[in-house]
C-alpha positions as CSV (number, residue, x, y, z in Angstrom):
1,M,119.0,134.2,124.2
2,T,117.1,137.2,125.6
3,P,113.8,136.6,127.5
4,S,111.8,138.3,124.7
5,V,113.3,136.1,122.0
6,G,112.7,133.0,124.1
7,L,109.1,134.0,124.7
8,G,108.7,134.6,120.9
9,L,110.0,131.2,120.1
10,F,107.7,129.6,122.6
11,L,104.6,131.4,121.2
12,A,105.6,130.4,117.7
13,S,105.9,126.8,118.8
14,L,102.3,127.0,120.1
15,L,101.1,128.6,116.9
16,F,102.7,126.1,114.6
17,S,102.6,122.9,116.5
18,V,100.1,120.1,115.9
19,P,98.5,118.2,118.8
20,A,100.0,114.8,119.2
21,N,96.7,113.0,118.7
22,A,95.3,115.2,115.9
23,T,94.2,113.4,112.8
24,P,93.3,115.3,109.7
25,V,89.7,115.7,108.4
26,L,88.3,117.6,105.5
27,V,84.7,117.8,104.2
28,V,84.0,119.5,100.9
29,D,81.0,120.3,98.8
30,A,82.0,118.8,95.5
31,A,80.0,121.2,93.3
32,S,81.1,124.5,94.9
33,R,84.5,123.2,96.3
34,Q,83.6,124.9,99.5
35,V,85.0,123.5,102.7
36,L,82.3,122.4,105.1
37,Y,84.5,121.2,107.9
38,Q,88.2,120.7,108.6
39,E,90.7,119.6,111.2
40,E,94.4,119.9,110.4
41,A,93.6,119.6,106.7
42,G,97.0,120.9,105.7
43,V,99.1,118.7,107.9
44,P,101.3,116.2,106.0
45,W,100.4,112.6,106.4
46,Y,101.3,109.2,104.9
47,P,98.6,108.6,102.3
48,A,99.0,104.8,102.1
49,S,96.7,103.2,99.5
50,T,94.8,106.5,98.8
51,T,97.9,107.0,96.6
52,K,96.1,104.7,94.1
53,L,93.8,107.6,93.3
54,M,96.7,109.3,91.6
55,T,97.6,106.0,89.9
56,A,94.1,105.9,88.6
57,L,94.2,109.5,87.3
58,V,97.4,108.8,85.4
59,V,96.0,105.6,83.9
60,F,92.8,107.5,83.0
61,E,94.8,110.2,81.2
62,A,96.6,107.4,79.2
63,L,93.3,105.9,78.3
64,R,92.0,109.3,77.1
65,S,95.1,110.0,75.1
66,G,94.9,106.6,73.4
67,D,98.2,105.3,74.7
68,V,96.4,102.3,76.1
69,T,92.9,100.8,76.0
70,L,90.8,98.9,78.5
71,N,91.9,95.7,76.7
72,T,95.6,96.4,77.0
73,P,97.2,93.3,78.7
74,V,98.7,93.9,82.2
75,M,101.2,91.3,83.1
76,M,102.5,90.5,86.6
77,T,106.2,91.3,86.3
78,R,108.9,90.2,88.8
79,N,109.0,93.7,90.1
80,A,105.2,93.7,90.7
81,T,105.3,90.3,92.5
82,K,107.9,91.7,94.9
83,Q,105.5,94.1,96.5
84,A,104.4,93.7,100.1
85,F,100.9,92.6,101.3
86,L,99.9,90.5,98.3
87,E,96.3,89.6,98.6
88,S,95.8,89.0,94.9
89,G,97.6,85.6,94.9
90,L,98.9,86.3,91.5
91,T,102.3,84.9,90.4
92,F,104.8,86.0,87.8
93,G,103.5,86.0,84.2
94,R,99.8,86.1,85.1
95,T,98.0,88.6,82.9
96,M,94.7,90.5,82.9
97,T,93.1,93.3,81.0
98,L,93.8,96.9,82.0
99,E,90.2,97.2,82.9
100,D,90.4,94.3,85.3
101,A,93.7,95.7,86.7
102,L,92.0,98.9,87.6
103,F,89.4,97.0,89.6
104,A,92.1,95.0,91.3
105,A,94.1,98.0,92.2
106,L,91.1,100.2,93.4
107,T,88.6,97.7,94.8
108,A,91.0,95.0,96.1
109,S,93.8,97.6,96.7
110,A,96.2,95.1,95.2
111,N,99.7,96.6,95.6
112,D,101.2,94.2,93.1
113,V,98.6,94.9,90.4
114,A,99.1,98.7,90.9
115,V,102.8,98.3,90.0
116,A,102.0,96.0,87.0
117,L,99.5,98.6,85.9
118,A,102.1,101.3,86.1
119,E,104.5,99.3,84.1
120,A,101.9,98.6,81.4
121,V,101.1,102.3,81.0
122,A,104.7,103.8,81.2
123,S,108.0,102.4,80.2
124,D,108.8,101.5,83.8
125,E,107.6,102.1,87.3
126,A,109.9,105.1,87.9
127,S,108.6,106.8,84.7
128,F,105.0,106.3,85.9
129,V,105.8,107.7,89.3
130,Q,107.3,110.8,87.6
131,R,103.9,111.2,85.8
132,M,102.2,111.0,89.2
133,N,104.2,113.8,90.7
134,T,103.9,115.9,87.5
135,A,100.1,115.5,87.8
136,A,100.2,116.4,91.5
137,A,102.0,119.6,90.7
138,R,99.6,120.5,87.9
139,L,96.6,120.0,90.3
140,G,98.1,122.3,92.9
141,M,98.8,119.5,95.4
142,T,101.6,121.5,96.9
143,A,102.4,119.2,99.9
144,T,102.3,115.9,98.0
145,H,105.0,113.6,96.8
146,F,104.7,110.0,95.5
147,S,107.4,107.4,95.4
148,S,105.3,104.4,94.2
149,P,102.0,103.6,92.5
150,N,100.7,101.8,95.5
151,G,101.5,103.9,98.5
152,L,103.5,101.4,100.5
153,F,105.5,103.1,103.3
154,D,108.2,105.5,102.2
155,K,109.1,108.6,104.2
156,T,109.0,110.6,101.0
157,T,105.5,109.6,100.1
158,V,103.4,112.3,101.8
159,S,100.2,114.2,101.2
160,T,97.5,116.2,103.1
161,A,93.8,116.0,103.4
162,R,93.6,119.2,101.3
163,D,95.7,117.7,98.5
164,L,93.8,114.3,98.6
165,A,90.5,116.1,98.4
166,I,91.6,118.1,95.4
167,L,92.8,114.9,93.8
168,G,89.6,113.0,94.4
169,L,87.5,115.9,93.2
170,E,89.5,116.2,90.0
171,V,89.4,112.4,89.3
172,D,85.6,112.5,89.6
173,R,85.2,115.7,87.6
174,L,87.6,114.9,84.8
175,F,86.7,111.2,84.3
176,P,83.0,110.6,84.9
177,E,83.1,107.7,82.5
178,Y,85.3,105.8,84.8
179,R,83.4,106.3,88.1
180,R,82.4,102.6,88.0
181,F,85.9,101.6,89.0
182,F,85.3,103.1,92.5
183,Q,81.9,101.7,93.0
184,A,82.6,97.9,93.2
185,S,82.4,96.6,96.8
186,A,84.3,93.4,95.9
187,V,86.1,91.5,93.2
188,T,86.9,88.0,92.5
189,I,90.4,87.2,91.0
190,D,90.2,83.8,89.2
191,G,87.4,83.0,91.7
192,K,89.1,84.2,94.8
193,P,86.9,86.8,96.6
194,I,88.4,90.0,97.9
195,K,86.2,92.7,99.5
196,S,86.8,96.4,99.4
197,N,87.6,97.9,102.8
198,N,85.1,100.7,102.1
199,A,82.1,99.6,104.1
200,L,80.2,102.7,103.1
201,L,79.6,101.1,99.7
202,T,77.2,98.6,101.2
203,R,76.2,100.5,104.4
204,F,75.7,104.1,103.4
205,S,73.3,104.9,100.6
206,G,74.6,107.3,97.9
207,T,78.3,106.3,98.3
208,I,80.2,106.4,95.1
209,G,83.8,105.6,96.2
210,M,86.6,106.4,96.3
211,K,89.6,104.8,98.2
212,T,90.7,103.6,101.6
213,G,94.3,103.0,102.8
214,F,96.1,101.6,105.8
215,L,99.7,101.4,107.0
216,C,100.8,101.2,110.6
217,A,102.5,104.5,110.0
218,S,99.4,106.2,108.7
219,G,96.5,104.7,110.4
220,R,93.3,104.1,108.4
221,N,92.7,106.7,105.7
222,Y,89.6,107.4,103.6
223,V,88.9,109.5,100.6
224,G,85.2,109.2,99.8
225,L,82.4,110.7,97.7
226,A,78.7,110.3,98.3
227,T,75.6,111.9,96.8
228,R,72.1,112.5,98.1
229,N,69.3,114.7,96.8
230,G,71.5,116.2,94.1
231,K,74.2,117.2,96.6
232,R,77.7,115.7,96.2
233,V,80.1,115.6,99.2
234,M,83.7,114.6,99.6
235,V,85.2,113.4,102.9
236,V,88.9,112.9,103.6
237,L,89.7,111.3,106.9
238,L,93.3,110.3,107.8
239,G,94.8,108.4,110.8
240,A,91.7,106.6,112.1
241,T,92.5,103.8,114.5
242,T,90.0,101.1,113.5
243,E,87.9,100.4,110.5
244,R,84.8,101.0,112.6
245,E,86.1,104.5,113.6
246,R,87.0,105.3,110.0
247,N,83.7,104.1,108.5
248,E,81.5,105.6,111.2
249,R,83.2,109.0,111.3
250,A,83.1,109.3,107.5
251,A,79.4,108.5,107.5
252,Q,78.8,111.0,110.3
253,Y,80.4,113.8,108.4
254,L,78.5,112.9,105.3
255,T,75.2,112.8,107.2
256,Q,75.9,116.2,108.8
257,A,76.8,117.7,105.4
258,F,73.7,116.3,103.7
259,D,71.5,117.6,106.6
260,G,73.0,121.1,106.1
261,R,74.7,121.2,109.5
262,L,78.1,122.1,108.1
263,P,78.3,125.7,106.8
264,A,80.6,126.7,103.9
265,A,83.9,128.2,105.1
266,G,85.9,129.1,101.9
267,P,87.3,127.2,98.9
268,V,89.3,124.0,99.4
269,D,92.2,125.4,97.4
270,A,92.6,128.2,100.0
271,V,93.3,125.7,102.8
272,Q,96.9,126.2,103.7
273,N,99.3,123.3,103.6
274,R,101.8,123.0,106.5
275,P,105.3,122.2,105.1
276,D,106.7,123.2,108.6
277,V,105.1,120.0,110.1
278,A,106.5,116.5,109.8
279,P,104.0,113.7,109.2
280,Q,103.1,111.7,112.3
281,D,104.2,108.1,112.5
282,M,101.4,106.1,114.0
283,R,103.2,102.8,114.3
284,V,103.8,102.9,118.1
285,R,100.2,103.8,118.7
286,L,98.7,101.3,116.3
287,C,101.0,98.3,115.9
288,T,102.8,97.8,119.2
289,D,101.8,96.7,122.8
290,Q,100.7,100.3,123.3
291,S,97.9,100.0,120.7
292,A,95.2,98.6,123.0
293,A,95.4,101.7,125.3
294,Y,95.4,104.1,122.3
295,E,92.5,102.2,120.7
296,A,90.5,102.5,123.9
297,S,91.1,106.2,124.1
298,R,89.9,106.6,120.5
299,D,86.8,104.4,121.2
300,A,85.9,106.8,124.0
301,L,86.3,109.8,121.7
302,Y,84.4,108.2,118.7
303,P,82.0,105.6,120.1
304,M,79.7,105.6,117.1
305,G,78.8,102.0,116.1
306,L,79.9,100.5,119.4
307,P,77.3,98.6,121.5
308,G,74.8,101.0,123.0
309,H,75.8,103.9,120.7
310,E,74.3,105.4,117.6
311,T,75.5,104.2,114.2
312,Y,75.6,106.2,111.0
313,L,75.9,103.0,108.8
314,R,72.2,102.3,108.8
315,D,71.7,101.0,105.2
316,T,71.9,97.5,103.7
317,L,72.9,97.7,100.1
318,P,73.6,95.0,97.6
319,E,77.2,94.2,96.8
320,A,78.6,95.1,93.4
321,V,81.1,92.4,92.5
322,H,83.5,92.5,89.5
323,A,84.9,89.3,88.3
324,I,88.6,89.3,87.2
325,R,90.0,86.6,85.0
326,T,93.8,86.1,84.4
327,W,95.8,84.0,82.0
328,P,99.4,83.0,81.7
329,D,101.6,85.0,79.4
330,D,103.5,82.4,77.3
331,N,106.1,85.0,76.3
332,A,107.0,86.0,79.9
333,V,110.7,85.4,80.5
334,D,111.9,85.3,84.1
335,V,115.6,86.1,84.0
336,P,117.2,85.2,87.3
337,V,119.3,87.9,89.1
338,P,122.9,86.8,89.0
339,R,124.4,85.8,92.3
340,Q,127.4,87.6,93.6
341,R,130.6,85.6,93.0
342,P,131.9,84.2,96.3
343,S,135.0,86.0,97.6
């Protein structure tokens, strides 16, 4: 390799590399679709449960086309009950309306219900996921691929702050009649309370959704909308370390946008995605014995809300709780998987 070629590769690596601790941010004026602020908005990331925004969009499309109704029964299948991180407490055969299933998937972020919902709308989960990816392509989400309706970890499930902002904006624009599904701050499932992880719903006035997400690999993600004085602003924040950091930073960006401190810098669709960059895996930093040191470094970088520091979550708003009732499906048949014959 000649010295000039080596220098060129080194400069290219500087140009196209992403700082190891960079986490994507994107703030967009929802009306004009103008970017107000961004950091690494085109860098691929694991979306975690913000994936459920696309699940919601596909379900909303099925509602609008008449394929299903809000009263369509959604039954917990064996496939649904196999999902990880089950907070719903639902067992095989328990059934709810599609309306309640949307609240369970979006407010409680129930991974099992998201799969049951997909199976109720499409012929099976795989067919529903195909619809998700078709919709992503149609919306111009050029760096996004989904492998499930719930966003549980899979190396092929990726998105970017740019793509998630476009998704959130389109869900809000196309389906204003379903905005209520993002505004509940808690649900009860057969009396069991489950709170939303979106603290802005009860701490930042004007918040109207939309979805949080967390995996060890992704950190804490946020796709949110808020409105004040006729202005509507979208914030996408990926890779936050703690819920405090995620909530405070989202509220800070919204406050700055509403105060007019973030100037427009071009349309969100013009943000360039970065297919040359692999998504970061945050597991070592967030879910190992190294996490305390990393969290301390992030607390120093983003101290908002810590003792002695300013908070952007200044409001106290009433909770909006949606009650979900389930019933047993008497026709549910649980066919056991055959055991392999002993050799």
